[in-house]
MARPA-353382 format. One record per residue (C-alpha): residue number from 1; residue in three letters; x, y, z. Coordinates in Angstrom, 1 decimal. Layout:
N
{n:NUM res:ALA X:X Y:Y Z:Z};
...
# end
This chain:
196
{n:1 res:MET X:6.8 Y:15.6 Z:5.6};
{n:2 res:SER X:8.9 Y:12.7 Z:4.2};
{n:3 res:PRO X:12.5 Y:13.3 Z:3.3};
{n:4 res:GLU X:13.4 Y:13.4 Z:-0.3};
{n:5 res:PRO X:14.6 Y:10.1 Z:-1.7};
{n:6 res:THR X:18.4 Y:9.9 Z:-2.1};
{n:7 res:LEU X:20.1 Y:9.6 Z:-5.4};
{n:8 res:TRP X:20.7 Y:5.9 Z:-4.7};
{n:9 res:GLU X:17.0 Y:5.3 Z:-3.9};
{n:10 res:ARG X:15.9 Y:7.2 Z:-7.1};
{n:11 res:SER X:18.4 Y:5.2 Z:-9.1};
{n:12 res:ARG X:17.3 Y:1.9 Z:-7.6};
{n:13 res:GLN X:13.6 Y:2.8 Z:-8.2};
{n:14 res:ALA X:14.4 Y:3.7 Z:-11.8};
{n:15 res:ALA X:16.2 Y:0.4 Z:-12.4};
{n:16 res:LEU X:13.3 Y:-1.5 Z:-10.7};
{n:17 res:THR X:10.8 Y:0.2 Z:-13.0};
{n:18 res:GLU X:12.9 Y:-0.6 Z:-16.1};
{n:19 res:ILE X:13.4 Y:-4.2 Z:-15.2};
{n:20 res:THR X:9.7 Y:-4.6 Z:-14.4};
{n:21 res:THR X:8.7 Y:-3.0 Z:-17.7};
{n:22 res:VAL X:11.0 Y:-5.4 Z:-19.6};
{n:23 res:ALA X:9.9 Y:-8.4 Z:-17.7};
{n:24 res:MET X:6.2 Y:-7.7 Z:-18.0};
{n:25 res:ARG X:6.5 Y:-7.2 Z:-21.8};
{n:26 res:LEU X:8.2 Y:-10.6 Z:-22.1};
{n:27 res:ILE X:5.7 Y:-12.3 Z:-19.7};
{n:28 res:LEU X:2.6 Y:-10.8 Z:-21.5};
{n:29 res:ASP X:4.1 Y:-11.7 Z:-24.9};
{n:30 res:GLN X:5.3 Y:-15.2 Z:-24.1};
{n:31 res:GLY X:3.4 Y:-16.3 Z:-21.0};
{n:32 res:PHE X:4.5 Y:-16.5 Z:-17.4};
{n:33 res:GLU X:5.8 Y:-20.1 Z:-17.4};
{n:34 res:GLN X:7.6 Y:-19.6 Z:-20.7};
{n:35 res:THR X:9.5 Y:-16.6 Z:-19.6};
{n:36 res:THR X:12.7 Y:-17.4 Z:-17.6};
{n:37 res:ILE X:14.5 Y:-15.3 Z:-15.0};
{n:38 res:ASP X:17.7 Y:-15.6 Z:-17.2};
{n:39 res:GLN X:15.8 Y:-14.2 Z:-20.2};
{n:40 res:ILE X:14.4 Y:-11.3 Z:-18.1};
{n:41 res:ALA X:17.9 Y:-10.6 Z:-16.8};
{n:42 res:GLU X:19.6 Y:-10.8 Z:-20.2};
{n:43 res:THR X:16.9 Y:-8.6 Z:-21.9};
{n:44 res:SER X:17.2 Y:-6.0 Z:-19.0};
{n:45 res:GLY X:21.0 Y:-6.0 Z:-19.3};
{n:46 res:ILE X:21.6 Y:-7.3 Z:-15.7};
{n:47 res:SER X:22.9 Y:-10.5 Z:-14.2};
{n:48 res:ARG X:20.8 Y:-13.2 Z:-12.7};
{n:49 res:ARG X:22.2 Y:-12.3 Z:-9.3};
{n:50 res:SER X:21.2 Y:-8.6 Z:-9.8};
{n:51 res:PHE X:17.6 Y:-9.8 Z:-10.6};
{n:52 res:PHE X:17.4 Y:-11.3 Z:-7.1};
{n:53 res:ARG X:18.5 Y:-8.0 Z:-5.6};
{n:54 res:TYR X:15.2 Y:-6.5 Z:-6.9};
{n:55 res:PHE X:12.9 Y:-9.5 Z:-6.7};
{n:56 res:ARG X:12.6 Y:-12.5 Z:-4.4};
{n:57 res:THR X:10.8 Y:-14.5 Z:-7.1};
{n:58 res:LYS X:9.6 Y:-14.3 Z:-10.7};
{n:59 res:GLU X:6.1 Y:-14.0 Z:-9.2};
{n:60 res:ASP X:7.1 Y:-10.8 Z:-7.5};
{n:61 res:VAL X:7.7 Y:-9.2 Z:-10.9};
{n:62 res:VAL X:4.0 Y:-9.6 Z:-11.7};
{n:63 res:LEU X:2.6 Y:-9.1 Z:-8.2};
{n:64 res:GLY X:5.2 Y:-6.9 Z:-6.5};
{n:65 res:ASP X:2.9 Y:-3.9 Z:-6.5};
{n:66 res:LEU X:0.4 Y:-5.9 Z:-4.5};
{n:67 res:ALA X:2.5 Y:-5.6 Z:-1.3};
{n:68 res:GLY X:2.8 Y:-1.8 Z:-1.8};
{n:69 res:GLN X:-1.0 Y:-1.6 Z:-2.3};
{n:70 res:GLY X:-1.4 Y:-3.2 Z:1.2};
{n:71 res:VAL X:0.4 Y:-0.3 Z:2.8};
{n:72 res:LEU X:-1.6 Y:2.2 Z:0.7};
{n:73 res:MET X:-4.8 Y:0.4 Z:1.8};
{n:74 res:GLN X:-3.7 Y:0.6 Z:5.4};
{n:75 res:GLU X:-3.1 Y:4.4 Z:5.1};
{n:76 res:ALA X:-6.5 Y:4.8 Z:3.3};
{n:77 res:LEU X:-8.3 Y:2.9 Z:6.0};
{n:78 res:GLU X:-6.7 Y:5.0 Z:8.7};
{n:79 res:ALA X:-7.9 Y:8.1 Z:7.0};
{n:80 res:VAL X:-11.6 Y:6.9 Z:7.2};
{n:81 res:PRO X:-13.2 Y:8.3 Z:10.4};
{n:82 res:LEU X:-13.5 Y:5.6 Z:13.2};
{n:83 res:SER X:-17.2 Y:6.4 Z:13.3};
{n:84 res:VAL X:-17.6 Y:4.6 Z:9.9};
{n:85 res:GLY X:-18.4 Y:0.9 Z:10.3};
{n:86 res:PRO X:-15.8 Y:-1.8 Z:9.4};
{n:87 res:TRP X:-17.4 Y:-3.0 Z:6.2};
{n:88 res:GLU X:-18.0 Y:0.4 Z:4.9};
{n:89 res:ALA X:-14.5 Y:1.7 Z:5.9};
{n:90 res:LEU X:-12.9 Y:-1.2 Z:4.1};
{n:91 res:ARG X:-15.0 Y:-0.4 Z:1.0};
{n:92 res:GLU X:-13.9 Y:3.2 Z:1.2};
{n:93 res:ALA X:-10.3 Y:2.2 Z:1.5};
{n:94 res:PHE X:-10.6 Y:-0.1 Z:-1.6};
{n:95 res:ASP X:-12.0 Y:2.9 Z:-3.5};
{n:96 res:ALA X:-9.2 Y:5.2 Z:-2.3};
{n:97 res:ILE X:-6.5 Y:2.9 Z:-3.7};
{n:98 res:GLU X:-8.6 Y:2.1 Z:-6.8};
{n:99 res:ALA X:-8.5 Y:-1.7 Z:-6.0};
{n:100 res:LEU X:-11.9 Y:-2.0 Z:-7.5};
{n:101 res:GLU X:-11.0 Y:-0.3 Z:-10.8};
{n:102 res:GLY X:-10.5 Y:-2.6 Z:-13.7};
{n:103 res:ASP X:-9.7 Y:-2.1 Z:-17.4};
{n:104 res:SER X:-10.0 Y:-4.7 Z:-20.1};
{n:105 res:GLY X:-6.5 Y:-4.2 Z:-21.4};
{n:106 res:THR X:-3.3 Y:-5.0 Z:-19.5};
{n:107 res:THR X:-5.0 Y:-5.4 Z:-16.1};
{n:108 res:LEU X:-7.2 Y:-8.1 Z:-17.6};
{n:109 res:LYS X:-4.3 Y:-10.0 Z:-19.1};
{n:110 res:ILE X:-2.4 Y:-9.9 Z:-15.8};
{n:111 res:ALA X:-5.5 Y:-11.0 Z:-13.8};
{n:112 res:LYS X:-6.1 Y:-13.9 Z:-16.2};
{n:113 res:MET X:-2.5 Y:-15.0 Z:-15.9};
{n:114 res:MET X:-2.7 Y:-14.8 Z:-12.1};
{n:115 res:TYR X:-5.9 Y:-16.8 Z:-11.8};
{n:116 res:GLU X:-4.5 Y:-19.5 Z:-14.3};
{n:117 res:THR X:-1.0 Y:-19.8 Z:-12.8};
{n:118 res:PRO X:-0.8 Y:-21.7 Z:-9.5};
{n:119 res:SER X:2.4 Y:-20.1 Z:-8.4};
{n:120 res:LEU X:1.1 Y:-16.6 Z:-9.0};
{n:121 res:ARG X:-2.2 Y:-17.4 Z:-7.3};
{n:122 res:SER X:-0.4 Y:-18.8 Z:-4.3};
{n:123 res:ARG X:1.9 Y:-15.7 Z:-4.1};
{n:124 res:SER X:-1.2 Y:-13.4 Z:-4.4};
{n:125 res:ILE X:-2.8 Y:-15.2 Z:-1.5};
{n:126 res:GLU X:0.4 Y:-14.7 Z:0.5};
{n:127 res:LYS X:0.4 Y:-11.0 Z:-0.2};
{n:128 res:HIS X:-3.3 Y:-10.7 Z:0.7};
{n:129 res:LEU X:-2.5 Y:-12.3 Z:4.1};
{n:130 res:HIS X:0.0 Y:-9.5 Z:4.6};
{n:131 res:TRP X:-2.8 Y:-7.0 Z:3.8};
{n:132 res:GLN X:-4.8 Y:-8.7 Z:6.5};
{n:133 res:SER X:-2.1 Y:-8.2 Z:9.1};
{n:134 res:LEU X:-2.0 Y:-4.5 Z:8.1};
{n:135 res:LEU X:-5.7 Y:-3.9 Z:8.2};
{n:136 res:VAL X:-6.9 Y:-5.9 Z:11.2};
{n:137 res:PRO X:-5.6 Y:-3.4 Z:13.9};
{n:138 res:ASN X:-7.8 Y:-0.6 Z:12.5};
{n:139 res:ILE X:-10.8 Y:-2.8 Z:12.3};
{n:140 res:ARG X:-10.3 Y:-4.0 Z:15.9};
{n:141 res:LEU X:-10.3 Y:-0.3 Z:16.9};
{n:142 res:ARG X:-13.6 Y:0.2 Z:15.0};
{n:143 res:LEU X:-15.1 Y:-2.7 Z:16.8};
{n:144 res:GLY X:-13.8 Y:-1.7 Z:20.2};
{n:145 res:ILE X:-11.9 Y:-4.9 Z:20.6};
{n:146 res:GLN X:-9.0 Y:-4.5 Z:23.0};
{n:147 res:ASP X:-5.6 Y:-6.2 Z:22.5};
{n:148 res:GLY X:-5.5 Y:-9.5 Z:24.2};
{n:149 res:GLN X:-9.2 Y:-10.2 Z:23.7};
{n:150 res:GLY X:-9.8 Y:-13.5 Z:21.9};
{n:151 res:ASP X:-12.4 Y:-12.0 Z:19.6};
{n:152 res:PRO X:-11.8 Y:-13.0 Z:16.0};
{n:153 res:SER X:-14.4 Y:-10.6 Z:14.5};
{n:154 res:ALA X:-11.9 Y:-8.1 Z:13.0};
{n:155 res:GLU X:-9.8 Y:-10.9 Z:11.4};
{n:156 res:ALA X:-12.9 Y:-12.5 Z:10.0};
{n:157 res:ILE X:-14.3 Y:-9.2 Z:8.5};
{n:158 res:VAL X:-10.9 Y:-8.3 Z:6.9};
{n:159 res:ALA X:-10.5 Y:-11.9 Z:5.5};
{n:160 res:CYS X:-14.0 Y:-11.8 Z:4.1};
{n:161 res:CYS X:-13.5 Y:-8.5 Z:2.4};
{n:162 res:ILE X:-10.2 Y:-9.7 Z:0.8};
{n:163 res:ALA X:-11.9 Y:-13.0 Z:-0.2};
{n:164 res:CYS X:-14.8 Y:-11.0 Z:-1.8};
{n:165 res:LEU X:-12.2 Y:-8.9 Z:-3.7};
{n:166 res:ASP X:-10.5 Y:-12.1 Z:-4.9};
{n:167 res:VAL X:-13.9 Y:-13.7 Z:-5.9};
{n:168 res:ALA X:-15.0 Y:-10.6 Z:-7.7};
{n:169 res:GLY X:-11.6 Y:-10.3 Z:-9.5};
{n:170 res:GLU X:-11.8 Y:-13.9 Z:-10.7};
{n:171 res:LEU X:-15.4 Y:-13.5 Z:-12.0};
{n:172 res:TRP X:-14.5 Y:-10.2 Z:-13.6};
{n:173 res:THR X:-11.6 Y:-12.0 Z:-15.4};
{n:174 res:LYS X:-13.8 Y:-14.9 Z:-16.5};
{n:175 res:GLU X:-16.3 Y:-12.4 Z:-18.0};
{n:176 res:GLY X:-13.5 Y:-10.7 Z:-20.0};
{n:177 res:GLY X:-13.7 Y:-7.5 Z:-18.0};
{n:178 res:THR X:-17.2 Y:-6.7 Z:-19.2};
{n:179 res:SER X:-18.7 Y:-6.2 Z:-15.7};
{n:180 res:SER X:-17.9 Y:-3.6 Z:-13.1};
{n:181 res:LEU X:-15.3 Y:-5.0 Z:-10.7};
{n:182 res:ALA X:-16.8 Y:-2.7 Z:-8.0};
{n:183 res:ASP X:-20.3 Y:-4.0 Z:-8.6};
{n:184 res:LEU X:-19.1 Y:-7.6 Z:-8.4};
{n:185 res:TYR X:-17.3 Y:-6.9 Z:-5.1};
{n:186 res:ASP X:-20.4 Y:-5.2 Z:-3.7};
{n:187 res:GLN X:-22.6 Y:-8.2 Z:-4.8};
{n:188 res:ALA X:-20.1 Y:-10.6 Z:-3.1};
{n:189 res:VAL X:-20.2 Y:-8.7 Z:0.1};
{n:190 res:HIS X:-23.9 Y:-8.3 Z:0.1};
{n:191 res:GLY X:-24.4 Y:-12.0 Z:-0.6};
{n:192 res:MET X:-22.1 Y:-13.0 Z:2.2};
{n:193 res:ARG X:-23.6 Y:-10.5 Z:4.8};
{n:194 res:SER X:-27.2 Y:-11.4 Z:4.0};
{n:195 res:ALA X:-26.7 Y:-15.2 Z:4.0};
{n:196 res:ASP X:-28.3 Y:-17.0 Z:6.9};
# end
């Protein structure tokens, strides 16, 4: 059982949540590029320097949760029995963290902003590469690949699943959130796996 968070940790998390809420309100109202770090800091009642204690970049305000989702994804994948194949196990892990859930409200606005803003897209790809490093060891186990073997299969499978998630998310966004994100992901995986 994990130890209870300290008062300092709870205070920091509360401040982070409040700053994120303020920042996202500004970003969704004005646009990502139009919202400055100084404006976020001033509206949140903190200094610019304090902003950087909570976030490395402005992009992390929008995508910060993506890194945390990678750890949740790793935990969800490790909970899937090793007898389940790699593709199916990754699909189960995506379901467990609700990565394939989409709503047509705020999620759609954030996704649209991410796909249209090069710096957000780039940061998203960086965070997905971090996901890959977290997920590959489990997939190597499922495939029976020993450490030190030069077999790229696990890396390729994880990279393909993350790419399918990204492709499905972009199409879901272009369609205005009218399709099922999970169905689009499944179609992307099926198309890739059945291609000659």
